[in-house]
C-alpha positions as CSV (number, residue, x, y, z in Angstrom):
1,M,-32.2,30.2,21.3
2,L,-29.0,28.3,20.4
3,K,-27.0,30.3,17.8
4,I,-24.5,28.9,15.2
5,S,-21.2,30.3,14.0
6,F,-18.8,29.0,11.5
7,L,-15.0,28.5,11.2
8,F,-13.3,27.9,7.9
9,V,-10.8,25.0,8.1
10,P,-8.9,23.8,5.0
11,F,-9.8,20.3,3.5
12,R,-13.0,19.9,5.5
13,K,-16.3,19.8,3.6
14,K,-19.3,19.9,5.9
15,F,-22.2,22.1,5.0
16,V,-24.7,22.8,7.7
17,G,-26.3,25.8,9.3
18,N,-29.3,27.2,11.1
19,R,-30.3,28.8,7.8
20,Y,-28.5,28.3,4.5
21,R,-28.8,32.0,3.7
22,E,-26.5,32.7,6.7
23,T,-24.1,30.0,5.5
24,A,-24.0,31.5,2.0
25,L,-23.8,35.1,3.2
26,F,-20.8,34.3,5.5
27,H,-19.1,32.4,2.7
28,S,-19.4,35.3,0.3
29,L,-18.5,37.9,2.9
30,W,-15.4,36.0,3.8
31,K,-14.3,35.9,0.1
32,R,-14.6,39.7,-0.1
33,L,-12.5,40.5,3.0
34,P,-9.1,41.9,2.1
35,G,-6.3,39.3,2.1
36,R,-8.7,36.4,2.6
37,K,-8.4,33.3,0.5
38,Q,-11.4,31.3,-0.5
39,P,-12.0,28.6,2.1
40,K,-11.8,25.0,1.0
41,G,-14.4,23.7,3.4
42,L,-16.5,24.4,6.4
43,Y,-16.3,23.1,9.9
44,Y,-19.2,23.8,12.1
45,F,-19.8,24.0,15.8
46,F,-22.5,25.2,18.1
47,T,-21.9,28.2,20.3
48,D,-23.8,31.0,22.0
49,K,-21.9,33.7,20.0
50,S,-22.4,35.0,16.5
51,Q,-19.9,37.8,16.3
52,E,-18.0,36.3,13.4
53,L,-21.0,36.7,11.0
54,E,-21.7,40.2,12.4
55,S,-18.0,41.3,12.1
56,C,-17.7,40.1,8.4
57,S,-20.9,41.9,7.5
58,K,-19.9,45.2,9.1
59,Q,-16.4,45.2,7.5
60,I,-17.9,44.9,4.0
61,T,-21.2,46.8,4.2
62,G,-20.3,49.4,6.9
63,H,-23.4,48.5,9.0
64,N,-25.0,45.5,10.7
65,T,-27.0,43.3,8.3
66,S,-30.2,41.7,9.4
67,I,-30.9,38.1,8.7
68,E,-33.6,39.1,6.2
69,D,-31.1,41.1,4.1
70,K,-28.2,38.6,4.2
71,S,-29.3,36.6,1.2
72,A,-29.1,39.6,-1.1
73,I,-25.5,40.5,-0.6
74,D,-23.9,38.1,-3.0
75,S,-25.8,36.5,-5.9
76,K,-22.8,34.3,-6.8
77,N,-22.3,32.6,-3.4
78,D,-21.4,28.9,-3.3
79,G,-24.3,27.8,-1.2
80,V,-27.9,28.9,-1.9
81,T,-28.9,31.0,-4.9
82,C,-30.7,34.4,-4.6
83,E,-33.5,33.2,-6.9
84,E,-34.3,30.1,-5.0
85,S,-33.1,30.1,-1.4
86,N,-34.3,26.5,-0.9
87,K,-32.0,25.1,-3.7
88,L,-28.3,24.2,-3.4
89,S,-26.1,25.4,-6.2
90,A,-24.5,22.8,-8.4
91,K,-21.1,23.6,-7.0
92,C,-22.2,23.3,-3.4
93,L,-24.0,20.0,-4.2
94,K,-21.0,18.6,-5.9
95,Q,-18.9,19.3,-2.8
96,V,-21.5,17.6,-0.6
97,L,-21.6,14.5,-2.9
98,K,-17.8,14.2,-3.0
99,R,-17.8,14.2,0.7
100,V,-20.5,11.5,0.9
101,E,-18.6,9.4,-1.7
102,K,-15.5,9.1,0.5
103,E,-17.4,7.9,3.6
104,D,-17.1,4.2,4.4
105,I,-20.6,4.2,5.7
106,T,-21.9,5.2,2.3
107,K,-20.7,1.9,0.8
108,E,-22.3,0.0,3.6
109,Y,-25.6,1.8,3.4
110,F,-25.8,1.5,-0.4
111,Q,-25.0,-2.2,-0.2
112,S,-27.8,-2.7,2.3
113,R,-30.1,-1.1,-0.1
114,G,-28.8,-3.1,-3.1
115,I,-27.4,0.0,-4.9
116,P,-23.9,-0.1,-6.6
117,P,-21.8,2.7,-5.0
118,S,-20.4,3.4,-8.5
119,L,-23.7,4.9,-9.6
120,L,-23.1,7.9,-7.4
121,V,-21.0,10.2,-9.7
122,A,-20.8,13.7,-8.2
123,R,-20.1,15.5,-11.5
124,K,-23.4,14.1,-12.9
125,A,-25.7,14.1,-10.0
126,C,-24.8,17.7,-9.0
127,K,-26.7,19.0,-12.0
128,D,-30.0,17.5,-11.0
129,E,-32.3,20.3,-9.9
130,Q,-34.7,18.1,-8.0
131,L,-31.8,16.6,-6.0
132,Q,-30.5,20.1,-5.3
133,R,-33.8,21.1,-3.8
134,T,-34.3,17.9,-1.8
135,L,-30.8,17.9,-0.2
136,A,-31.1,21.6,0.6
137,S,-34.3,20.8,2.5
138,V,-32.8,17.8,4.3
139,L,-29.7,19.6,5.4
140,S,-31.6,22.6,6.5
141,E,-33.9,20.4,8.6
142,Y,-31.0,18.5,9.9
143,A,-29.3,21.7,11.1
144,T,-32.4,23.0,12.7
145,N,-33.1,19.7,14.5
146,S,-29.5,19.3,15.6
147,S,-30.2,22.0,18.2
148,S,-32.5,19.6,20.0
149,T,-30.8,17.1,22.3
150,K,-33.4,14.6,21.5
151,N,-32.8,14.8,17.8
152,V,-29.0,14.8,18.2
153,D,-29.4,11.5,20.1
154,R,-31.6,10.2,17.3
155,I,-28.9,11.1,14.7
156,Q,-26.3,9.4,16.8
157,R,-28.3,6.2,16.9
158,M,-28.6,6.4,13.1
159,T,-24.9,6.7,12.7
160,T,-24.0,3.7,15.0
161,T,-23.8,0.5,13.0
162,E,-24.5,-2.9,14.6
163,N,-21.0,-4.3,14.0
164,S,-18.9,-1.2,14.8
165,D,-18.4,1.2,17.6
166,Q,-17.4,4.0,15.3
167,K,-20.1,6.5,14.3
168,G,-20.6,7.5,10.7
169,D,-20.7,11.1,9.7
170,E,-24.0,12.6,10.8
171,V,-24.4,14.8,7.7
172,T,-23.6,11.9,5.5
173,M,-26.3,9.8,7.2
174,A,-28.8,12.6,6.8
175,C,-28.1,12.7,3.0
176,L,-27.9,8.9,2.3
177,P,-31.7,8.1,2.2
178,V,-32.2,10.9,-0.3
179,L,-29.3,9.9,-2.5
180,A,-30.4,6.2,-2.4
181,K,-33.9,7.1,-3.5
182,Y,-32.5,9.4,-6.3
183,L,-30.3,6.6,-7.6
184,E,-33.0,4.0,-7.4
185,E,-35.3,6.2,-9.6
186,K,-32.6,7.3,-12.0
187,Y,-30.9,3.9,-12.5
188,P,-33.6,1.2,-12.0
189,K,-32.1,-1.3,-14.4
190,Q,-28.7,-1.2,-12.7
191,V,-30.2,-1.3,-9.2
192,H,-32.3,-4.4,-10.1
193,A,-29.2,-6.1,-11.5
194,Q,-27.4,-5.4,-8.3
195,H,-30.2,-6.9,-6.3
196,R,-29.8,-10.1,-8.3
197,I,-26.1,-10.1,-7.7
198,L,-26.5,-9.6,-3.9
199,K,-28.9,-12.5,-3.8
200,V,-26.2,-14.7,-5.4
201,V,-23.5,-13.7,-2.8
202,D,-25.8,-13.9,0.2
203,F,-24.0,-16.4,2.3
204,S,-25.9,-15.7,5.5
205,H,-27.7,-19.0,5.5
206,P,-25.3,-21.7,4.1
207,E,-27.3,-24.4,5.9
208,D,-30.0,-24.0,3.2
209,W,-27.5,-25.0,0.5
210,Y,-28.0,-28.7,1.5
211,P,-31.7,-29.6,1.2
212,L,-31.0,-33.4,1.4
213,A,-29.5,-33.0,4.8
214,R,-32.3,-30.6,6.0
215,D,-34.8,-33.2,5.2
216,I,-33.3,-35.4,8.0
217,K,-33.6,-34.8,11.7
218,R,-30.0,-35.7,12.4
219,K,-28.6,-36.9,15.7
220,V,-25.2,-35.2,16.2
221,I,-22.6,-36.5,18.7
222,L,-19.6,-34.2,19.4
223,H,-16.5,-36.0,20.7
224,I,-14.3,-33.5,22.5
225,G,-10.8,-34.3,23.8
226,P,-7.1,-33.9,23.4
227,T,-4.8,-36.1,21.3
228,N,-4.6,-39.7,22.4
229,S,-7.9,-39.6,24.2
230,G,-9.8,-42.2,22.2
231,K,-12.4,-39.8,20.8
232,T,-11.9,-40.8,17.1
233,H,-11.9,-44.5,18.1
234,A,-15.4,-44.1,19.7
235,A,-16.7,-42.5,16.5
236,L,-15.2,-45.3,14.3
237,E,-16.9,-47.9,16.4
238,A,-20.3,-46.4,15.5
239,L,-19.2,-46.3,11.9
240,R,-18.2,-50.0,11.8
241,A,-21.6,-51.0,13.3
242,A,-23.6,-49.0,10.7
243,Q,-25.2,-50.5,7.6
244,S,-23.7,-47.6,5.6
245,G,-21.4,-44.8,6.6
246,I,-18.7,-42.3,5.6
247,Y,-15.5,-41.1,7.2
248,C,-14.2,-37.6,6.3
249,G,-10.6,-36.9,7.3
250,P,-8.2,-34.0,6.9
251,L,-5.5,-35.9,5.0
252,R,-5.1,-38.7,2.5
253,L,-3.0,-40.6,5.0
254,L,-6.0,-40.7,7.4
255,A,-8.4,-41.7,4.5
256,W,-6.0,-44.5,3.5
257,E,-5.7,-45.7,7.1
258,I,-9.5,-45.9,7.8
259,H,-10.0,-47.5,4.3
260,E,-7.5,-50.2,5.1
261,R,-8.6,-50.7,8.7
262,L,-12.2,-51.2,7.8
263,N,-11.5,-53.6,4.8
264,K,-9.0,-55.7,6.8
265,G,-10.7,-55.9,10.1
266,D,-8.8,-57.3,13.1
267,E,-9.2,-59.9,15.9
268,N,-11.9,-57.8,17.5
269,H,-13.8,-56.6,14.4
270,H,-15.0,-58.2,11.2
271,S,-14.0,-56.6,7.9
272,V,-16.3,-53.9,6.5
273,P,-16.1,-53.3,2.7
274,C,-15.2,-49.6,2.2
275,D,-14.5,-47.5,-0.8
276,L,-11.7,-44.9,-1.0
277,L,-12.3,-41.4,-2.3
278,T,-9.6,-38.7,-2.4
279,G,-8.8,-35.9,-4.8
280,Q,-6.3,-38.1,-6.7
281,E,-7.8,-41.5,-6.6
282,Q,-11.0,-43.5,-6.3
283,T,-11.0,-47.2,-5.3
284,E,-14.3,-49.1,-5.4
285,I,-14.7,-52.3,-3.3
286,P,-17.5,-54.8,-4.3
287,N,-20.6,-54.4,-2.2
288,A,-19.2,-51.5,-0.2
289,Q,-21.7,-49.3,1.6
290,H,-19.0,-47.3,3.4
291,I,-16.6,-44.6,2.1
292,S,-13.4,-43.2,3.5
293,C,-12.6,-39.9,2.0
294,T,-10.7,-36.6,2.4
295,V,-13.0,-33.9,3.7
296,E,-13.0,-31.9,0.5
297,M,-14.4,-34.9,-1.4
298,T,-17.4,-35.3,1.0
299,P,-20.4,-36.5,-1.2
300,V,-23.3,-34.3,0.2
301,Y,-25.6,-35.7,-2.5
302,K,-25.8,-39.2,-1.0
303,R,-27.5,-40.6,2.1
304,F,-25.7,-42.6,4.8
305,Q,-26.7,-44.0,8.2
306,V,-23.6,-42.8,10.0
307,G,-21.0,-40.1,9.3
308,V,-17.7,-39.2,11.0
309,V,-15.9,-35.9,10.5
310,D,-12.5,-35.7,12.0
311,E,-10.4,-32.8,13.3
312,V,-13.4,-30.3,13.3
313,Q,-11.3,-27.6,15.0
314,L,-10.1,-26.9,11.4
315,L,-13.4,-25.1,10.9
316,G,-11.3,-22.0,11.7
317,D,-8.6,-22.7,9.1
318,N,-8.1,-19.7,6.8
319,E,-7.9,-21.8,3.6
320,R,-9.5,-25.2,4.1
321,A,-12.3,-24.4,6.7
322,W,-15.0,-24.4,4.1
323,A,-14.7,-28.2,3.6
324,W,-15.5,-28.9,7.3
325,T,-18.4,-26.4,7.2
326,R,-19.7,-28.1,4.1
327,A,-19.4,-31.6,5.6
328,I,-21.0,-30.6,9.0
329,L,-23.9,-28.7,7.4
330,G,-24.3,-31.0,4.3
331,L,-23.8,-34.6,5.3
332,A,-27.1,-36.4,4.8
333,V,-26.8,-38.9,7.7
334,E,-29.0,-40.1,10.5
335,E,-26.2,-40.0,13.0
336,L,-23.3,-37.6,12.7
337,H,-20.1,-38.0,14.8
338,L,-17.8,-34.9,15.0
339,C,-14.3,-35.3,16.6
340,G,-12.2,-32.3,17.7
341,D,-10.2,-30.6,20.4
342,P,-11.9,-28.4,23.1
343,S,-11.6,-25.2,21.0
344,S,-14.2,-26.6,18.5
345,E,-17.1,-27.0,20.9
346,N,-18.6,-23.4,20.7
347,I,-18.6,-23.2,16.9
348,V,-20.0,-26.6,16.5
349,R,-22.9,-25.7,18.8
350,K,-23.6,-22.6,16.7
351,L,-23.7,-24.6,13.5
352,I,-25.9,-27.4,14.9
353,N,-28.2,-24.7,16.3
354,R,-28.7,-23.4,12.8
355,T,-29.5,-26.8,11.4
356,Q,-31.9,-27.5,14.3
357,D,-30.5,-31.0,14.7
358,S,-30.1,-32.6,18.2
359,L,-26.7,-32.4,19.8
360,S,-25.0,-34.3,22.6
361,V,-21.4,-33.8,23.7
362,Q,-19.1,-36.5,25.0
363,Y,-15.9,-35.4,26.8
364,Y,-12.7,-37.4,26.8
365,E,-9.5,-37.2,28.9
366,R,-6.1,-38.3,27.7
367,L,-5.6,-42.0,28.1
368,S,-2.0,-41.7,29.3
369,S,0.0,-39.0,31.0
370,L,1.8,-36.1,29.2
371,T,4.5,-34.2,31.0
372,V,6.5,-31.2,30.2
373,E,10.0,-31.8,31.5
374,E,11.7,-29.4,33.8
375,N,15.0,-29.2,31.9
376,R,15.8,-28.5,28.3
377,L,17.8,-30.8,26.0
378,T,21.4,-29.7,26.4
379,S,23.2,-32.4,24.5
380,L,22.6,-34.9,21.6
381,Q,23.9,-37.6,24.0
382,Q,20.6,-37.2,25.9
383,L,18.6,-38.5,23.0
384,Q,17.0,-41.9,23.4
385,A,15.2,-44.3,21.1
386,G,11.6,-43.2,20.5
387,D,12.5,-39.5,20.7
388,C,11.2,-37.1,18.0
389,L,13.1,-33.9,17.4
390,V,10.9,-31.2,15.7
391,A,12.3,-28.6,13.3
392,F,10.6,-26.5,10.7
393,S,12.6,-26.6,7.5
394,K,14.0,-29.3,5.4
395,A,17.6,-28.0,5.7
396,D,17.3,-28.0,9.5
397,L,15.9,-31.5,9.6
398,F,18.8,-33.0,7.6
399,K,21.4,-31.0,9.7
400,W,19.9,-32.6,12.8
401,K,19.8,-36.0,11.1
402,V,23.5,-35.8,10.2
403,D,24.6,-34.6,13.6
404,I,22.5,-37.1,15.5
405,E,23.6,-40.1,13.5
406,R,27.3,-39.1,13.6
407,E,27.5,-38.3,17.4
408,T,25.0,-40.8,18.9
409,G,25.0,-43.8,16.5
410,L,21.1,-43.6,16.4
411,N,19.3,-44.0,13.1
412,C,16.9,-41.3,12.1
413,S,13.6,-41.5,10.2
414,V,12.5,-38.3,8.5
415,I,9.0,-36.8,8.0
416,Y,8.2,-33.4,6.6
417,G,5.2,-32.0,4.6
418,G,7.0,-31.8,1.3
419,L,7.4,-35.6,1.2
420,P,4.7,-37.6,-0.7
421,P,2.2,-39.1,1.8
422,E,3.3,-42.6,0.7
423,V,6.8,-41.8,1.8
424,R,5.7,-40.2,5.1
425,R,3.8,-43.4,5.9
426,Q,6.8,-45.6,5.0
427,Q,9.0,-43.5,7.3
428,S,6.5,-43.8,10.1
429,I,6.3,-47.5,9.7
430,Q,10.1,-47.7,9.8
431,F,10.2,-45.6,13.0
432,N,7.4,-47.6,14.7
433,N,8.5,-51.1,13.7
434,S,12.2,-50.9,14.4
435,N,13.2,-54.0,16.3
436,S,16.4,-52.4,17.7
437,S,16.5,-49.6,20.2
438,D,18.4,-47.2,17.9
439,R,15.6,-45.4,16.0
440,I,14.5,-41.8,16.5
441,L,12.5,-39.4,14.4
442,V,13.3,-35.9,13.0
443,A,10.2,-34.3,11.7
444,T,8.3,-31.1,11.1
445,D,4.7,-30.3,12.2
446,A,3.6,-32.8,9.6
447,I,3.4,-35.3,12.5
448,G,0.6,-33.2,14.0
449,M,-2.1,-35.3,12.4
450,G,-2.5,-38.2,10.0
451,L,0.1,-40.6,11.4
452,N,0.1,-43.0,14.4
453,L,3.6,-42.7,15.9
454,N,5.1,-44.4,18.9
455,I,6.9,-41.4,20.2
456,R,8.4,-41.3,23.7
457,R,9.4,-37.6,23.8
458,V,8.8,-34.6,21.6
459,I,11.7,-32.1,21.5
460,F,11.1,-28.7,20.0
461,S,14.3,-27.3,18.4
462,S,12.4,-24.1,17.8
463,L,9.0,-22.5,18.0
464,L,9.4,-20.4,14.9
465,K,8.1,-21.4,11.5
466,F,8.0,-19.9,8.1
467,D,4.4,-19.9,7.0
468,G,5.0,-19.1,3.3
469,K,5.1,-15.4,3.8
470,E,7.0,-14.7,7.1
471,V,8.6,-16.3,10.1
472,C,6.1,-16.5,12.9
473,S,5.7,-18.3,16.3
474,L,3.7,-21.5,16.6
475,S,0.2,-20.9,18.0
476,P,-0.8,-22.6,21.3
477,S,-3.1,-25.0,19.2
478,Q,-0.1,-26.0,17.0
479,V,2.1,-26.6,20.1
480,R,-0.5,-28.8,21.7
481,Q,-1.2,-30.7,18.5
482,I,2.5,-31.5,17.9
483,G,3.5,-32.0,21.6
484,G,0.4,-34.2,22.1
485,R,1.9,-36.8,19.8
486,A,4.2,-37.9,22.6
487,G,3.0,-41.0,24.3
488,R,0.5,-43.4,22.8
489,F,-1.9,-45.6,24.7
490,G,-1.1,-49.3,24.1
491,S,2.3,-48.6,22.5
492,L,5.9,-49.1,23.8
493,F,5.7,-45.5,25.1
494,P,2.3,-45.0,26.6
495,D,3.4,-41.9,28.7
496,G,4.6,-38.9,26.8
497,L,7.3,-36.3,27.5
498,I,7.9,-32.8,26.0
499,T,10.9,-30.6,26.1
500,A,12.8,-28.1,24.0
501,V,16.3,-27.1,23.0
502,N,15.8,-23.5,24.2
503,Q,14.8,-22.7,27.8
504,E,12.6,-19.8,26.8
505,D,10.7,-22.1,24.4
506,L,10.3,-24.7,27.2
507,E,8.6,-22.1,29.5
508,Y,6.2,-21.1,26.7
509,I,5.3,-24.8,26.1
510,R,4.7,-25.2,29.8
511,Q,2.3,-22.2,29.9
512,T,0.5,-23.5,26.8
513,F,-0.3,-26.9,28.2
514,S,-1.4,-25.4,31.6
515,G,-3.8,-23.0,30.0
516,K,-7.0,-23.3,27.8
517,L,-7.2,-23.0,24.1
518,A,-8.9,-20.0,22.6
519,P,-12.2,-21.2,21.1
520,V,-12.8,-21.2,17.3
521,S,-15.2,-18.3,16.9
522,Q,-16.2,-18.6,13.2
523,A,-16.5,-21.3,10.5
524,G,-15.2,-20.8,7.0
525,L,-17.2,-20.6,3.8
526,F,-16.3,-20.7,0.1
527,P,-18.6,-20.0,-2.9
528,T,-19.8,-23.1,-4.7
529,A,-19.3,-23.6,-8.4
530,D,-23.0,-22.8,-9.0
531,K,-22.7,-19.5,-7.2
532,V,-19.6,-18.5,-9.1
533,Q,-21.3,-19.4,-12.4
534,L,-24.4,-17.3,-11.5
535,F,-22.3,-14.4,-10.3
536,A,-20.2,-14.4,-13.5
537,E,-23.4,-14.4,-15.6
538,E,-24.9,-11.5,-13.7
539,K,-21.7,-9.5,-13.8
540,A,-21.1,-10.4,-17.5
541,I,-17.6,-11.3,-16.4
542,G,-16.7,-12.5,-19.9
543,R,-16.0,-8.9,-20.8
544,S,-13.4,-8.6,-18.0
545,S,-10.8,-10.7,-16.2
546,F,-11.8,-14.0,-14.6
547,S,-9.5,-13.4,-11.7
548,S,-11.4,-10.2,-10.8
549,I,-14.5,-12.2,-10.0
550,W,-13.0,-13.3,-6.7
551,D,-12.3,-9.8,-5.4
552,E,-15.8,-8.7,-6.4
553,M,-17.4,-11.6,-4.7
554,A,-15.4,-11.0,-1.5
555,S,-16.4,-7.3,-1.5
556,L,-20.1,-8.0,-2.0
557,A,-20.5,-11.3,0.0
558,Q,-22.9,-11.1,2.9
559,V,-22.0,-13.3,5.9
560,D,-23.1,-13.1,9.5
561,G,-21.0,-13.4,12.6
562,T,-21.0,-17.2,12.6
563,F,-19.0,-17.4,9.4
564,F,-16.1,-15.9,7.5
565,L,-14.9,-16.2,3.9
566,C,-11.9,-18.4,3.4
567,S,-8.9,-16.8,1.6
568,F,-9.1,-16.4,-2.2
569,E,-5.4,-15.7,-2.5
570,N,-4.3,-19.1,-4.0
571,V,-7.4,-19.4,-6.1
572,K,-6.8,-15.9,-7.6
573,A,-3.2,-16.9,-8.5
574,R,-4.5,-20.0,-10.4
575,A,-7.2,-17.9,-12.0
576,Q,-4.6,-15.4,-13.4
577,A,-2.7,-18.3,-14.9
578,I,-5.7,-19.4,-17.0
579,E,-7.1,-15.9,-17.5
580,D,-7.2,-15.9,-21.3
581,L,-8.0,-19.5,-22.0
582,P,-11.3,-20.2,-23.9
583,L,-12.8,-22.3,-21.1
584,S,-16.2,-22.2,-19.4
585,I,-16.6,-20.7,-16.0
586,E,-17.3,-24.1,-14.6
587,T,-14.1,-25.6,-16.0
588,K,-12.1,-22.6,-14.8
589,Y,-13.6,-23.0,-11.3
590,I,-12.5,-26.7,-11.2
591,L,-8.9,-25.7,-12.3
592,C,-8.8,-23.0,-9.6
593,M,-9.5,-25.6,-7.0
594,C,-6.6,-27.8,-8.1
595,P,-4.0,-28.2,-5.2
596,V,-1.1,-26.6,-7.0
597,D,1.4,-24.2,-5.3
598,M,1.8,-21.4,-7.8
599,D,4.9,-20.1,-5.8
600,I,6.9,-23.2,-7.0
601,P,7.9,-22.5,-10.6
602,R,7.8,-26.1,-11.8
603,Q,4.3,-26.7,-10.5
604,S,3.1,-23.4,-11.9
605,V,4.5,-24.1,-15.3
606,A,3.0,-27.6,-15.4
607,F,-0.4,-26.4,-14.3
608,S,-0.4,-23.8,-17.0
609,E,0.6,-26.3,-19.6
610,F,-2.1,-28.8,-18.6
611,S,-4.7,-26.0,-18.7
612,R,-3.6,-24.8,-22.2
613,E,-3.7,-28.3,-23.6
614,L,-7.1,-28.9,-22.1
615,A,-8.4,-25.7,-23.7
616,F,-6.9,-26.0,-27.1
617,E,-6.2,-29.7,-27.7
618,G,-8.7,-31.4,-25.5
619,C,-6.1,-34.1,-24.8
620,V,-3.4,-33.7,-22.1
621,R,-0.3,-35.9,-22.0
622,L,2.7,-36.0,-19.8
623,T,5.8,-34.2,-21.3
624,K,9.2,-35.9,-21.5
625,A,10.5,-33.8,-18.7
626,M,7.7,-35.0,-16.4
627,R,8.6,-38.6,-17.1
628,Q,12.1,-38.3,-15.8
629,V,12.7,-39.8,-12.3
630,Y,16.4,-40.0,-11.2
631,P,18.0,-40.8,-7.8
632,A,18.9,-37.7,-5.9
633,E,22.5,-36.9,-5.1
634,N,22.0,-33.5,-3.5
635,W,19.5,-31.1,-2.1
636,K,18.5,-29.7,-5.5
637,D,17.8,-33.3,-6.8
638,M,15.6,-33.9,-3.8
639,N,13.6,-30.7,-4.5
640,D,13.2,-31.8,-8.2
641,L,12.0,-35.3,-7.2
642,E,9.4,-33.8,-4.8
643,S,8.3,-31.4,-7.5
644,T,8.0,-34.2,-10.1
645,Y,5.8,-36.2,-7.7
646,K,3.6,-33.1,-7.1
647,I,3.3,-32.5,-10.9
648,L,2.2,-36.2,-11.3
649,D,-0.2,-35.7,-8.4
650,I,-1.7,-32.6,-10.0
651,Y,-2.1,-34.6,-13.3
652,L,-4.0,-37.4,-11.5
653,W,-6.2,-34.8,-9.6
654,L,-7.2,-33.2,-12.9
655,A,-7.7,-36.7,-14.5
656,Q,-10.3,-37.5,-11.9
657,R,-12.3,-34.5,-13.1
658,F,-11.5,-34.6,-16.9
659,K,-11.2,-38.3,-17.5
660,D,-11.6,-38.0,-21.3
661,A,-8.9,-35.4,-21.7
662,F,-6.1,-36.7,-19.4
663,V,-5.1,-39.9,-21.1
664,D,-1.8,-40.8,-19.3
665,I,-3.4,-41.9,-16.0
666,E,-1.5,-45.3,-16.0
667,N,1.8,-43.7,-16.8
668,A,1.3,-41.0,-14.2
669,T,0.4,-43.5,-11.5
670,M,3.4,-45.7,-12.3
671,L,5.8,-42.8,-12.4
672,R,4.4,-41.5,-9.1
673,S,5.1,-44.8,-7.4
674,K,8.6,-44.9,-8.8
675,C,9.1,-41.4,-7.5
676,C,8.1,-42.5,-4.0
677,K,10.5,-45.4,-4.1
678,V,13.4,-43.2,-5.1
679,L,12.7,-40.7,-2.4
680,Q,12.4,-43.4,0.2
681,N,15.9,-44.7,-0.7
682,C,17.3,-41.2,-0.7
683,L,16.1,-40.6,2.8
684,N,17.9,-43.7,4.0
685,S,21.1,-42.6,2.3
686,R,23.8,-41.1,4.6
687,K,25.6,-39.7,1.5
688,L,22.7,-37.6,0.5
689,A,22.0,-36.4,4.1
690,K,25.6,-35.1,4.3
691,S,25.0,-32.8,1.3
692,F,22.9,-30.7,3.8
693,D,25.7,-30.6,6.3
694,S,26.9,-27.1,5.6
695,K,26.3,-25.9,9.1
696,K,26.2,-27.7,12.4
697,T,23.2,-27.7,14.7
698,R,23.3,-25.9,18.0
699,L,24.0,-29.0,20.1
700,S,26.6,-30.5,17.7
701,K,30.0,-31.2,19.4
702,G,31.7,-32.5,16.3
703,K,34.4,-30.6,14.3
704,K,33.3,-29.1,11.1
705,R,34.8,-31.0,8.2
């Protein structure tokens, strides 16, 4: 028969044995040996020898001790008492419970049973006599059964979770069912409350959140292709022909463009009345049955004949993906058109499989050629009209603008993400409609989507970008999205070219365009206002911080492999700013969804002021500082102008949701338009651009002044 011996190893706390009397005896004998310190834990292993136990017994008693007599040697051992050999002592049980508490698998197991892990308090549970007896029996049975290969295999299967290759601790797994039953019986009220909470944060079937869409057997058409392949055009043709329809785009610029295109019509299409719906504005057109909106504003409570969702590869975006998931699962339409690049096909198939709608896929090839050049750009003199030089900071853009205009005589339009969308559109029109052959573009990755640009060649000055936290390389998807803007079917430059300033970057770009994009594997989710409200009520969040609700929801949320939870980081920052305000959970949720960058001081301060006035006054007006719009003379003035625009934009976003409280809508709209005009003039000012000229670009030949 397989025998068991024990080694004492510091800081390990595993308690098993063939018989607990042997474990207790060895523990007590060890303590009585001269010069021996009390062991802090046990580590067990299986062996064919048992000399350790025999040796300890002989040194203390002077003779060999039989198994039957071993339990009588020390009545104060740390394992099993003399009076009841089938009962763990409180001290031993406490050590077992502390061990179990630390295991990751304990949290997972308790959550699967709907038990708050916080209920397991070792110092309290260790005094329960029934638990002492039950665990002693379980551990003894475990140790006995472990000698059987069949049972060891069974335990290993128990400790292997579905989503992980790591095995949980076998002893812990043996104890968990007993501990779970103990907690369920001792704390029924708390366990029942936890069950209700887990039901609220069960995100495993988000398709069921949209009953109106589930009542329709939708026909879904997925349009897959690269940039400039005509996939969106095909979807919009179906939208035009429908009696009612909706377009959902990633940017206001795109929502504006489709809104204007449908309402104006052209030589080949009659006009179609179409409303506009974005976070900051709502324009209603008489008799309109169509809507053009940003994807976050998608009305899932209304029926349409045809729906179009653009750029569906953003289902994998860490912050905004939830809006695409919501639109795809929730749009109540008879025919749904989805447009995206090849990386989006797999995840769309998974989502449509869950909704049980019909799906057909149409593949598109690029309408014109796109070529990565053999040689890098070595001189500014090589630039030509229609070129677009891409950089990733405002300072770099203006340095390139100054050097290019000084050394080549070309005029530069400027586009970057910090500019208001109205100004970006004006700059794109200026670039596209130039009658002379002297116009080029310097831009950031803001050109990747939302603007139709007649670009001859895209030139990457770098492939490094600061993402708000650190400098990182562009992903292959980003490189393709930006580079694909070169060449536009039907424009002055139908065939596109791509190059770079650095040879290493050019090689990477070449590899990127010759390979395949990694597929988007999961779609993002975000808790709805109703779920946050219910969660707060169940957790009685009013007695703690509102910002803590997001961490708690993230830790308890249940999602399957098709989905992931979008980042709560920005939402938490806004929640902390309105923590102590006497507002309802619903109102706080709306405020937390406001598109404000809390890392920019002026925006953060304005957001806090708006929230306080909403809470205490019920009437929110623009302050004097927010009404000041002056021409920019330097870089700092430009930043201030952009921040002023953003503050006005935040005000109008909130005004759409709290119309009675935000009473300065007309003033905010007028000031925002003024801000755009001033910024547009500033970008065309050579004097302002030179204020950025503190350092020449890599290709500059001019002398530093």
